[in-house]
N, C-alpha and C positions, 0 to 999 in steps of 0.2 A: 196714723196716730198721731197727737198732737201733744206737744208737751207742755204740761202749765206750771212750769218751774216759774216759780216767783220769789226774789231775793225781798227776804223782811226788811224793812227802815232800820232797826235796830244795826242787821250787819252791813247795811250801807252804809251807816252813821260810824260804824266801826273803822271800814275800811278807810273811809274817809279820813276820821281821825288819824289812822297810822299814819298815812299818807302826808297829810299836814306836818306829823311829826317829824316825819324823815325828812322831806324838806326842808323843815326851820333848821333839824340838825345839821344838813347840807351846808345848808347858810352859814350856820354859826362855824361849821371847820373852814368854810372857805374864808370867812371874815377873819377868824384866828390865824390863817397863813397871809393874809394881806396884811394884819397887824406886824406879824412877824418880819413879812418884807419890809416893810416901811421902817422897824426898827435896825434894818442895817444899812448899808452904804450901799446908793443904788451904781454908786461906781463899780467897774472890772473887779474889784478883789471882794467885794463882800465883806470889807470891815467895818464890823459898828460903829458906829460915829455917836451914839450915845452912852454915858457913862463913862467911868476911866481908860476903859480899854485903848483908846489911839494914844495914850502916854505911853504904852507899851512900843510904839515907834521912834521915840526919842533913843538916840546914839545907833538907829539901823540905818544905814543906806535903802532910799527908795529911788522912785521914779515916780515921774507923774507928767501930765499932760500941761502946759503953759496954755494961757488965751490966745497962742498963734497957732495952736498945734502940735508942738513941738514936744519931744519928749525930752527930760532933763532929768538929770541921776544927782544924786547928795544925801547927804547926811542930814536925820532928821533932829535940830537940838532943842526946839520947843514944841509943845503942843499948846495955846490958847483957846479957851472955852469963851461963850459968850452971844454967839449968834446960832445961827440953825445949826451950823458944822463947825466941827473944831478947827483952828485956822493952822497950819503950821508952818515953822520956820525950816526951811532946806538951804544946806550950805548958806546960811547969811539972808535968803530971800524970804520976806514975812509973808503973810496972809495968803499962803498955799489951802486952798478947800481940801478938805479931809477924800471929799468925792472926786478930788482931781487924780489921787495915785492908780498907779498900773501895776506896780512891782513893790516887793520888799523883799533886799536882800538881806 
């Protein structure tokens, strides 16, 4: 006994469209997640470096990794905007990239 079951072209097109929509939704979700990741610091703390949030660091003790790889601690006294990421002043040292922060106390 042979089965002569055939899928109609309309059903195939509908399934194809559903799969295409699912793939598009997955891609959109992934893109939004990546955009959210880009909006936050690539550093260890994940402190957002866009908008006014880094200003909240002023007056707090922080730790950061300097260019030699040494962990330095001090009090954040200033946040300057103007480049790709805010630049902090920590215990009198200017130009500390916000992405170098490793802790806020």
